[in-house]
N, CA, C, O and the ligand as a Tripos MOL2 file, in Angstrom:
@<TRIPOS>MOLECULE
protein
  245   243    62     0     0
PROTEIN
NO_CHARGES

@<TRIPOS>ATOM
      1 N          65.3970  -56.3320 -120.5650 N.3       1 MET1
      2 CA         65.9490  -55.1430 -121.1500 C.3       1 MET1
      3 C          67.3150  -55.4350 -121.7590 C.2       1 MET1
      4 O          68.2000  -55.9140 -121.0510 O.2       1 MET1
      5 N          67.5090  -55.1760 -122.9860 N.am      2 PRO2
      6 CA         68.7970  -55.4690 -123.5910 C.3       2 PRO2
      7 C          69.8850  -54.5140 -123.0480 C.2       2 PRO2
      8 O          69.6380  -53.3480 -122.7410 O.2       2 PRO2
      9 N          71.0780  -55.0700 -122.9520 N.am      3 GLU3
     10 CA         72.1080  -54.2150 -122.4850 C.3       3 GLU3
     11 C          72.7410  -53.3930 -123.5590 C.2       3 GLU3
     12 O          73.1260  -53.8900 -124.6180 O.2       3 GLU3
     13 N          72.8400  -52.1540 -123.2720 N.am      4 ALA4
     14 CA         73.4170  -51.2060 -124.2530 C.3       4 ALA4
     15 C          74.9290  -51.5960 -124.4200 C.2       4 ALA4
     16 O          75.6290  -51.8750 -123.4470 O.2       4 ALA4
     17 N          75.3660  -51.5960 -125.6510 N.am      5 GLU5
     18 CA         76.7720  -51.9190 -125.8570 C.3       5 GLU5
     19 C          77.4760  -50.6910 -126.4750 C.2       5 GLU5
     20 O          76.9640  -50.0300 -127.3790 O.2       5 GLU5
     21 N          78.6100  -50.4440 -125.9620 N.am      6 LYS6
     22 CA         79.4200  -49.3610 -126.4590 C.3       6 LYS6
     23 C          80.4780  -49.9240 -127.3770 C.2       6 LYS6
     24 O          80.8050  -51.1080 -127.2930 O.2       6 LYS6
     25 N          81.0180  -49.0990 -128.2520 N.am      7 HIS7
     26 CA         82.1100  -49.5590 -129.1220 C.3       7 HIS7
     27 C          83.0640  -48.4120 -129.3540 C.2       7 HIS7
     28 O          82.7690  -47.2340 -129.1530 O.2       7 HIS7
     29 N          84.2440  -48.8510 -129.7960 N.am      8 MET8
     30 CA         85.3020  -47.8870 -130.1230 C.3       8 MET8
     31 C          86.0500  -48.3900 -131.3170 C.2       8 MET8
     32 O          86.5090  -49.5320 -131.3340 O.2       8 MET8
     33 N          86.1830  -47.5360 -132.3410 N.am      9 ARG9
     34 CA         86.9270  -47.9400 -133.5230 C.3       9 ARG9
     35 C          88.3650  -47.4090 -133.4460 C.2       9 ARG9
     36 O          88.5900  -46.2350 -133.1510 O.2       9 ARG9
     37 N          89.3050  -48.2710 -133.7080 N.am     10 CYS10
     38 CA         90.7380  -47.9570 -133.6640 C.3      10 CYS10
     39 C          90.9380  -46.8000 -134.6510 C.2      10 CYS10
     40 O          91.7330  -45.8970 -134.3870 O.2      10 CYS10
     41 N          90.2030  -46.8190 -135.8190 N.am     11 ARG11
     42 CA         90.3630  -45.8580 -136.8100 C.3      11 ARG11
     43 C          90.0440  -44.4480 -136.2570 C.2      11 ARG11
     44 O          90.6480  -43.4630 -136.6840 O.2      11 ARG11
     45 N          89.1170  -44.3630 -135.3300 N.am     12 ASP12
     46 CA         88.7100  -43.0700 -134.7660 C.3      12 ASP12
     47 C          89.7910  -42.5100 -133.8590 C.2      12 ASP12
     48 O          89.7600  -41.3280 -133.5180 O.2      12 ASP12
     49 N          90.7330  -43.3310 -133.4700 N.am     13 VAL13
     50 CA         91.8570  -42.8740 -132.6400 C.3      13 VAL13
     51 C          92.9770  -42.3840 -133.5080 C.2      13 VAL13
     52 O          93.9450  -41.8020 -133.0180 O.2      13 VAL13
     53 N          92.8510  -42.6220 -134.8410 N.am     14 GLY14
     54 CA         93.8300  -42.1170 -135.7890 C.3      14 GLY14
     55 C          94.7070  -43.2080 -136.3770 C.2      14 GLY14
     56 O          95.7090  -42.9060 -137.0250 O.2      14 GLY14
     57 N          94.3520  -44.4840 -136.1640 N.am     15 MET15
     58 CA         95.0700  -45.5830 -136.7080 C.3      15 MET15
     59 C          94.4250  -46.0330 -138.0480 C.2      15 MET15
     60 O          93.2120  -45.9420 -138.2370 O.2      15 MET15
     61 N          95.2760  -46.5130 -138.9480 N.am     16 ASP16
     62 CA         94.7930  -47.0990 -140.1960 C.3      16 ASP16
     63 C          94.5180  -48.5580 -139.9020 C.2      16 ASP16
     64 O          95.3560  -49.4030 -140.2150 O.2      16 ASP16
     65 N          93.3920  -48.8870 -139.3210 N.am     17 CYS17
     66 CA         93.1260  -50.1800 -138.6710 C.3      17 CYS17
     67 C          91.6170  -50.3600 -138.5650 C.2      17 CYS17
     68 O          90.8740  -49.4070 -138.3310 O.2      17 CYS17
     69 N          91.1650  -51.6640 -138.7510 N.am     18 ASP18
     70 CA         89.7390  -51.8990 -138.7190 C.3      18 ASP18
     71 C          89.2730  -52.5150 -137.4060 C.2      18 ASP18
     72 O          88.1380  -52.9810 -137.3060 O.2      18 ASP18
     73 N          90.1330  -52.5180 -136.4100 N.am     19 PHE19
     74 CA         89.7610  -53.1160 -135.0970 C.3      19 PHE19
     75 C          88.6160  -52.3110 -134.4210 C.2      19 PHE19
     76 O          88.6110  -51.0800 -134.4410 O.2      19 PHE19
     77 N          87.6470  -53.0470 -133.8230 N.am     20 GLU20
     78 CA         86.6570  -52.4080 -132.9780 C.3      20 GLU20
     79 C          86.5790  -53.0970 -131.6410 C.2      20 GLU20
     80 O          86.5090  -54.3240 -131.5790 O.2      20 GLU20
     81 N          86.5880  -52.3410 -130.5840 N.am     21 ALA21
     82 CA         86.3110  -52.8900 -129.3060 C.3      21 ALA21
     83 C          84.8590  -52.7230 -128.9240 C.2      21 ALA21
     84 O          84.2310  -51.7000 -129.1970 O.2      21 ALA21
     85 N          84.3160  -53.8100 -128.2510 N.am     22 HIS22
     86 CA         82.9080  -53.7250 -127.7850 C.3      22 HIS22
     87 C          82.8470  -54.0280 -126.3660 C.2      22 HIS22
     88 O          83.5980  -54.8780 -125.8880 O.2      22 HIS22
     89 N          81.9690  -53.3630 -125.6280 N.am     23 GLY23
     90 CA         81.8080  -53.6750 -124.2130 C.3      23 GLY23
     91 C          80.6910  -52.8590 -123.6480 C.2      23 GLY23
     92 O          80.1820  -51.9260 -124.2690 O.2      23 GLY23
     93 N          80.3120  -53.2470 -122.4140 N.am     24 ARG24
     94 CA         79.2090  -52.5840 -121.7540 C.3      24 ARG24
     95 C          79.6730  -51.3260 -120.9950 C.2      24 ARG24
     96 O          78.8730  -50.4410 -120.6930 O.2      24 ARG24
     97 N          80.9660  -51.2670 -120.6980 N.am     25 THR25
     98 CA         81.4750  -50.0760 -119.9500 C.3      25 THR25
     99 C          82.7010  -49.5770 -120.6140 C.2      25 THR25
    100 O          83.3500  -50.3030 -121.3670 O.2      25 THR25
    101 N          83.0400  -48.3210 -120.3450 N.am     26 ASP26
    102 CA         84.2760  -47.7240 -120.8530 C.3      26 ASP26
    103 C          85.5030  -48.5850 -120.4360 C.2      26 ASP26
    104 O          86.4500  -48.7460 -121.2070 O.2      26 ASP26
    105 N          85.4590  -49.1280 -119.2050 N.am     27 GLU27
    106 CA         86.6150  -49.8590 -118.6740 C.3      27 GLU27
    107 C          86.8100  -51.1550 -119.5250 C.2      27 GLU27
    108 O          87.9480  -51.5250 -119.8140 O.2      27 GLU27
    109 N          85.7530  -51.8120 -119.9080 N.am     28 GLU28
    110 CA         85.8910  -53.0170 -120.7130 C.3      28 GLU28
    111 C          86.5580  -52.6220 -122.0200 C.2      28 GLU28
    112 O          87.4820  -53.2950 -122.4780 O.2      28 GLU28
    113 N          86.0900  -51.5300 -122.6220 N.am     29 ILE29
    114 CA         86.6370  -51.1300 -123.8860 C.3      29 ILE29
    115 C          88.0890  -50.6860 -123.7490 C.2      29 ILE29
    116 O          88.9050  -50.9530 -124.6310 O.2      29 ILE29
    117 N          88.4110  -50.0190 -122.6620 N.am     30 MET30
    118 CA         89.8250  -49.6010 -122.5180 C.3      30 MET30
    119 C          90.7160  -50.8320 -122.3390 C.2      30 MET30
    120 O          91.8480  -50.8420 -122.8220 O.2      30 MET30
    121 N          90.2390  -51.8460 -121.6700 N.am     31 GLN31
    122 CA         91.0570  -53.0720 -121.5000 C.3      31 GLN31
    123 C          91.3020  -53.7560 -122.8330 C.2      31 GLN31
    124 O          92.4000  -54.2330 -123.1180 O.2      31 GLN31
    125 N          90.2220  -53.7940 -123.6640 N.am     32 GLN32
    126 CA         90.3650  -54.4370 -125.0230 C.3      32 GLN32
    127 C          91.2860  -53.5780 -125.8770 C.2      32 GLN32
    128 O          92.1210  -54.1050 -126.6130 O.2      32 GLN32
    129 N          91.1410  -52.2570 -125.7860 N.am     33 ALA33
    130 CA         91.9560  -51.3870 -126.6190 C.3      33 ALA33
    131 C          93.3770  -51.4850 -126.2300 C.2      33 ALA33
    132 O          94.2390  -51.4870 -127.1080 O.2      33 ALA33
    133 N          93.6890  -51.5670 -124.9640 N.am     34 ALA34
    134 CA         95.0570  -51.6940 -124.4910 C.3      34 ALA34
    135 C          95.6560  -52.9940 -124.9300 C.2      34 ALA34
    136 O          96.8220  -53.0190 -125.3230 O.2      34 ALA34
    137 N          94.9030  -54.1010 -124.8830 N.am     35 ALA35
    138 CA         95.3650  -55.3640 -125.3630 C.3      35 ALA35
    139 C          95.6570  -55.3850 -126.8550 C.2      35 ALA35
    140 O          96.6490  -55.9470 -127.3200 O.2      35 ALA35
    141 N          94.7580  -54.7540 -127.5760 N.am     36 HIS36
    142 CA         94.8570  -54.7000 -129.0480 C.3      36 HIS36
    143 C          96.0790  -53.7740 -129.4180 C.2      36 HIS36
    144 O          96.8500  -54.0930 -130.3230 O.2      36 HIS36
    145 N          96.2170  -52.6990 -128.7390 N.am     37 ALA37
    146 CA         97.3130  -51.7880 -129.0690 C.3      37 ALA37
    147 C          98.6690  -52.4500 -128.8430 C.2      37 ALA37
    148 O          99.6120  -52.2570 -129.6110 O.2      37 ALA37
    149 N          98.7400  -53.2210 -127.7890 N.am     38 ALA38
    150 CA        100.0100  -53.9230 -127.4980 C.3      38 ALA38
    151 C         100.2620  -55.0100 -128.5280 C.2      38 ALA38
    152 O         101.3880  -55.1590 -129.0010 O.2      38 ALA38
    153 N          99.2030  -55.7970 -128.8950 N.am     39 ARG39
    154 CA         99.3490  -56.9420 -129.7810 C.3      39 ARG39
    155 C          99.5950  -56.5450 -131.2260 C.2      39 ARG39
    156 O         100.4560  -57.0990 -131.9100 O.2      39 ARG39
    157 N          98.7760  -55.5230 -131.6900 N.am     40 ASP40
    158 CA         98.8070  -55.2100 -133.1020 C.3      40 ASP40
    159 C          99.5090  -53.9580 -133.4550 C.2      40 ASP40
    160 O          99.8410  -53.7560 -134.6230 O.2      40 ASP40
    161 N          99.7560  -53.0980 -132.5080 N.am     41 HIS41
    162 CA        100.4690  -51.8070 -132.7730 C.3      41 HIS41
    163 C         101.7790  -51.6670 -132.0590 C.2      41 HIS41
    164 O         102.4960  -50.6910 -132.2780 O.2      41 HIS41
    165 N         102.1280  -52.6440 -131.1820 N.am     42 GLY42
    166 CA        103.3540  -52.5060 -130.4100 C.3      42 GLY42
    167 C         103.3330  -51.3690 -129.4170 C.2      42 GLY42
    168 O         104.3890  -50.9040 -128.9890 O.2      42 GLY42
    169 N         102.1310  -50.9030 -129.0360 N.am     43 ILE43
    170 CA        101.9820  -49.8210 -128.0880 C.3      43 ILE43
    171 C         101.8060  -50.4810 -126.6780 C.2      43 ILE43
    172 O         100.7380  -50.9990 -126.3540 O.2      43 ILE43
    173 N         102.8600  -50.4420 -125.8830 N.am     44 THR44
    174 CA        102.7970  -51.1330 -124.6130 C.3      44 THR44
    175 C         102.4860  -50.1680 -123.4450 C.2      44 THR44
    176 O         102.2540  -50.5860 -122.3100 O.2      44 THR44
    177 N         102.4910  -48.8710 -123.7720 N.am     45 GLU45
    178 CA        102.2070  -47.8880 -122.7490 C.3      45 GLU45
    179 C         101.0640  -47.0060 -123.1900 C.2      45 GLU45
    180 O         101.1600  -46.2870 -124.1850 O.2      45 GLU45
    181 N          99.9660  -47.0700 -122.4310 N.am     46 ILE46
    182 CA         98.8110  -46.1640 -122.7480 C.3      46 ILE46
    183 C          99.0900  -44.8520 -121.9890 C.2      46 ILE46
    184 O          98.9110  -44.7840 -120.7730 O.2      46 ILE46
    185 N          99.5220  -43.8310 -122.7090 N.am     47 THR47
    186 CA         99.8090  -42.5540 -122.0850 C.3      47 THR47
    187 C          98.4750  -41.8170 -121.7760 C.2      47 THR47
    188 O          97.4220  -42.1400 -122.3250 O.2      47 THR47
    189 N          98.5700  -40.8450 -120.8990 N.am     48 PRO48
    190 CA         97.3180  -40.1280 -120.5580 C.3      48 PRO48
    191 C          96.7010  -39.4680 -121.8640 C.2      48 PRO48
    192 O          95.4800  -39.4100 -122.0090 O.2      48 PRO48
    193 N          97.5340  -39.0040 -122.7490 N.am     49 ASP49
    194 CA         97.0460  -38.4440 -124.0010 C.3      49 ASP49
    195 C          96.3420  -39.4630 -124.8640 C.2      49 ASP49
    196 O          95.2950  -39.1760 -125.4450 O.2      49 ASP49
    197 N          96.9200  -40.6770 -124.9550 N.am     50 LEU50
    198 CA         96.3180  -41.6920 -125.7220 C.3      50 LEU50
    199 C          95.0500  -42.1590 -125.1000 C.2      50 LEU50
    200 O          94.0640  -42.3770 -125.8040 O.2      50 LEU50
    201 N          95.0330  -42.3280 -123.7670 N.am     51 GLU51
    202 CA         93.8390  -42.7460 -123.0660 C.3      51 GLU51
    203 C          92.7180  -41.7520 -123.3060 C.2      51 GLU51
    204 O          91.5660  -42.1570 -123.4580 O.2      51 GLU51
    205 N          93.0250  -40.4520 -123.3440 N.am     52 ARG52
    206 CA         92.0180  -39.4660 -123.5980 C.3      52 ARG52
    207 C          91.4180  -39.6360 -125.0220 C.2      52 ARG52
    208 O          90.2070  -39.5660 -125.2300 O.2      52 ARG52
    209 N          92.3130  -39.8560 -125.9560 N.am     53 ARG53
    210 CA         91.8530  -40.0480 -127.3510 C.3      53 ARG53
    211 C          90.9920  -41.2990 -127.4890 C.2      53 ARG53
    212 O          89.9690  -41.2680 -128.1720 O.2      53 ARG53
    213 N          91.3920  -42.4050 -126.8470 N.am     54 VAL54
    214 CA         90.5590  -43.5890 -126.9420 C.3      54 VAL54
    215 C          89.1920  -43.3670 -126.2770 C.2      54 VAL54
    216 O          88.1460  -43.7280 -126.8160 O.2      54 VAL54
    217 N          89.2450  -42.7660 -125.1000 N.am     55 ARG55
    218 CA         87.9680  -42.5250 -124.3900 C.3      55 ARG55
    219 C          87.0120  -41.6400 -125.2260 C.2      55 ARG55
    220 O          85.8010  -41.8580 -125.2490 O.2      55 ARG55
    221 N          87.5940  -40.6440 -125.9070 N.am     56 SER56
    222 CA         86.7450  -39.7540 -126.6530 C.3      56 SER56
    223 C          86.2170  -40.4140 -127.9200 C.2      56 SER56
    224 O          85.3060  -39.9030 -128.5710 O.2      56 SER56
    225 N          86.8210  -41.5900 -128.2640 N.am     57 ALA57
    226 CA         86.3540  -42.3050 -129.4650 C.3      57 ALA57
    227 C          85.2570  -43.3060 -129.1180 C.2      57 ALA57
    228 O          84.6700  -43.8860 -130.0320 O.2      57 ALA57
    229 N          84.9420  -43.5420 -127.8000 N.am     58 ILE58
    230 CA         83.9790  -44.4900 -127.4430 C.3      58 ILE58
    231 C          82.5830  -43.9750 -127.7780 C.2      58 ILE58
    232 O          82.2150  -42.8690 -127.3840 O.2      58 ILE58
    233 N          81.8080  -44.7750 -128.5050 N.am     59 ARG59
    234 CA         80.4640  -44.4250 -128.8800 C.3      59 ARG59
    235 C          79.4310  -45.3430 -128.2200 C.2      59 ARG59
    236 O          79.7070  -46.5110 -127.9470 O.2      59 ARG59
    237 N          78.2390  -44.7960 -127.9700 N.am     60 ALA60
    238 CA         77.2730  -45.6420 -127.2660 C.3      60 ALA60
    239 C          76.1890  -46.1540 -128.2130 C.2      60 ALA60
    240 O          75.2750  -46.8460 -127.7650 O.2      60 ALA60
    241 N          76.2610  -45.8400 -129.4970 N.am     61 ASP61
    242 CA         75.2370  -46.2960 -130.4050 C.3      61 ASP61
    243 C          75.7500  -47.4300 -131.3430 C.2      61 ASP61
    244 O          74.9970  -47.9290 -132.1790 O.2      61 ASP61
    245 ZN         94.2520  -50.9100 -134.2340 Zn       62 ZN62
@<TRIPOS>BOND
     1     1     2 1
     2     2     3 1
     3     3     4 2
     4     3     5 am
     5     5     6 1
     6     6     7 1
     7     7     8 2
     8     7     9 am
     9     9    10 1
    10    10    11 1
    11    11    12 2
    12    11    13 am
    13    13    14 1
    14    14    15 1
    15    15    16 2
    16    15    17 am
    17    17    18 1
    18    18    19 1
    19    19    20 2
    20    19    21 am
    21    21    22 1
    22    22    23 1
    23    23    24 2
    24    23    25 am
    25    25    26 1
    26    26    27 1
    27    27    28 2
    28    27    29 am
    29    29    30 1
    30    30    31 1
    31    31    32 2
    32    31    33 am
    33    33    34 1
    34    34    35 1
    35    35    36 2
    36    35    37 am
    37    37    38 1
    38    38    39 1
    39    39    40 2
    40    39    41 am
    41    41    42 1
    42    42    43 1
    43    43    44 2
    44    43    45 am
    45    45    46 1
    46    46    47 1
    47    47    48 2
    48    47    49 am
    49    49    50 1
    50    50    51 1
    51    51    52 2
    52    51    53 am
    53    53    54 1
    54    54    55 1
    55    55    56 2
    56    55    57 am
    57    57    58 1
    58    58    59 1
    59    59    60 2
    60    59    61 am
    61    61    62 1
    62    62    63 1
    63    63    64 2
    64    63    65 am
    65    65    66 1
    66    66    67 1
    67    67    68 2
    68    67    69 am
    69    69    70 1
    70    70    71 1
    71    71    72 2
    72    71    73 am
    73    73    74 1
    74    74    75 1
    75    75    76 2
    76    75    77 am
    77    77    78 1
    78    78    79 1
    79    79    80 2
    80    79    81 am
    81    81    82 1
    82    82    83 1
    83    83    84 2
    84    83    85 am
    85    85    86 1
    86    86    87 1
    87    87    88 2
    88    87    89 am
    89    89    90 1
    90    90    91 1
    91    91    92 2
    92    91    93 am
    93    93    94 1
    94    94    95 1
    95    95    96 2
    96    95    97 am
    97    97    98 1
    98    98    99 1
    99    99   100 2
   100    99   101 am
   101   101   102 1
   102   102   103 1
   103   103   104 2
   104   103   105 am
   105   105   106 1
   106   106   107 1
   107   107   108 2
   108   107   109 am
   109   109   110 1
   110   110   111 1
   111   111   112 2
   112   111   113 am
   113   113   114 1
   114   114   115 1
   115   115   116 2
   116   115   117 am
   117   117   118 1
   118   118   119 1
   119   119   120 2
   120   119   121 am
   121   121   122 1
   122   122   123 1
   123   123   124 2
   124   123   125 am
   125   125   126 1
   126   126   127 1
   127   127   128 2
   128   127   129 am
   129   129   130 1
   130   130   131 1
   131   131   132 2
   132   131   133 am
   133   133   134 1
   134   134   135 1
   135   135   136 2
   136   135   137 am
   137   137   138 1
   138   138   139 1
   139   139   140 2
   140   139   141 am
   141   141   142 1
   142   142   143 1
   143   143   144 2
   144   143   145 am
   145   145   146 1
   146   146   147 1
   147   147   148 2
   148   147   149 am
   149   149   150 1
   150   150   151 1
   151   151   152 2
   152   151   153 am
   153   153   154 1
   154   154   155 1
   155   155   156 2
   156   155   157 am
   157   157   158 1
   158   158   159 1
   159   159   160 2
   160   159   161 am
   161   161   162 1
   162   162   163 1
   163   163   164 2
   164   163   165 am
   165   165   166 1
   166   166   167 1
   167   167   168 2
   168   167   169 am
   169   169   170 1
   170   170   171 1
   171   171   172 2
   172   171   173 am
   173   173   174 1
   174   174   175 1
   175   175   176 2
   176   175   177 am
   177   177   178 1
   178   178   179 1
   179   179   180 2
   180   179   181 am
   181   181   182 1
   182   182   183 1
   183   183   184 2
   184   183   185 am
   185   185   186 1
   186   186   187 1
   187   187   188 2
   188   187   189 am
   189   189   190 1
   190   190   191 1
   191   191   192 2
   192   191   193 am
   193   193   194 1
   194   194   195 1
   195   195   196 2
   196   195   197 am
   197   197   198 1
   198   198   199 1
   199   199   200 2
   200   199   201 am
   201   201   202 1
   202   202   203 1
   203   203   204 2
   204   203   205 am
   205   205   206 1
   206   206   207 1
   207   207   208 2
   208   207   209 am
   209   209   210 1
   210   210   211 1
   211   211   212 2
   212   211   213 am
   213   213   214 1
   214   214   215 1
   215   215   216 2
   216   215   217 am
   217   217   218 1
   218   218   219 1
   219   219   220 2
   220   219   221 am
   221   221   222 1
   222   222   223 1
   223   223   224 2
   224   223   225 am
   225   225   226 1
   226   226   227 1
   227   227   228 2
   228   227   229 am
   229   229   230 1
   230   230   231 1
   231   231   232 2
   232   231   233 am
   233   233   234 1
   234   234   235 1
   235   235   236 2
   236   235   237 am
   237   237   238 1
   238   238   239 1
   239   239   240 2
   240   239   241 am
   241   241   242 1
   242   242   243 1
   243   243   244 2
@<TRIPOS>SUBSTRUCTURE
     1 MET1         2 RESIDUE 1 A MET
     2 PRO2         6 RESIDUE 1 A PRO
     3 GLU3        10 RESIDUE 1 A GLU
     4 ALA4        14 RESIDUE 1 A ALA
     5 GLU5        18 RESIDUE 1 A GLU
     6 LYS6        22 RESIDUE 1 A LYS
     7 HIS7        26 RESIDUE 1 A HIS
     8 MET8        30 RESIDUE 1 A MET
     9 ARG9        34 RESIDUE 1 A ARG
    10 CYS10       38 RESIDUE 1 A CYS
    11 ARG11       42 RESIDUE 1 A ARG
    12 ASP12       46 RESIDUE 1 A ASP
    13 VAL13       50 RESIDUE 1 A VAL
    14 GLY14       54 RESIDUE 1 A GLY
    15 MET15       58 RESIDUE 1 A MET
    16 ASP16       62 RESIDUE 1 A ASP
    17 CYS17       66 RESIDUE 1 A CYS
    18 ASP18       70 RESIDUE 1 A ASP
    19 PHE19       74 RESIDUE 1 A PHE
    20 GLU20       78 RESIDUE 1 A GLU
    21 ALA21       82 RESIDUE 1 A ALA
    22 HIS22       86 RESIDUE 1 A HIS
    23 GLY23       90 RESIDUE 1 A GLY
    24 ARG24       94 RESIDUE 1 A ARG
    25 THR25       98 RESIDUE 1 A THR
    26 ASP26      102 RESIDUE 1 A ASP
    27 GLU27      106 RESIDUE 1 A GLU
    28 GLU28      110 RESIDUE 1 A GLU
    29 ILE29      114 RESIDUE 1 A ILE
    30 MET30      118 RESIDUE 1 A MET
    31 GLN31      122 RESIDUE 1 A GLN
    32 GLN32      126 RESIDUE 1 A GLN
    33 ALA33      130 RESIDUE 1 A ALA
    34 ALA34      134 RESIDUE 1 A ALA
    35 ALA35      138 RESIDUE 1 A ALA
    36 HIS36      142 RESIDUE 1 A HIS
    37 ALA37      146 RESIDUE 1 A ALA
    38 ALA38      150 RESIDUE 1 A ALA
    39 ARG39      154 RESIDUE 1 A ARG
    40 ASP40      158 RESIDUE 1 A ASP
    41 HIS41      162 RESIDUE 1 A HIS
    42 GLY42      166 RESIDUE 1 A GLY
    43 ILE43      170 RESIDUE 1 A ILE
    44 THR44      174 RESIDUE 1 A THR
    45 GLU45      178 RESIDUE 1 A GLU
    46 ILE46      182 RESIDUE 1 A ILE
    47 THR47      186 RESIDUE 1 A THR
    48 PRO48      190 RESIDUE 1 A PRO
    49 ASP49      194 RESIDUE 1 A ASP
    50 LEU50      198 RESIDUE 1 A LEU
    51 GLU51      202 RESIDUE 1 A GLU
    52 ARG52      206 RESIDUE 1 A ARG
    53 ARG53      210 RESIDUE 1 A ARG
    54 VAL54      214 RESIDUE 1 A VAL
    55 ARG55      218 RESIDUE 1 A ARG
    56 SER56      222 RESIDUE 1 A SER
    57 ALA57      226 RESIDUE 1 A ALA
    58 ILE58      230 RESIDUE 1 A ILE
    59 ARG59      234 RESIDUE 1 A ARG
    60 ALA60      238 RESIDUE 1 A ALA
    61 ASP61      242 RESIDUE 1 A ASP
    62 ZN62       245 GROUP 0 **** ****
């Protein structure tokens, strides 16, 4: 059985950015998003509001 993969587009969080995180779980995606935000957007703190926006942008298809 193939593993379902989730993804999250940085653009869907409101950034003008083509980054996409892929992973099997929300936690994998959150880790990638946090690393990307720090590296490419200078966002070193994931606030509860930002975390909510990222999680709501995670898609399963
Ligand atoms: Zn981005």
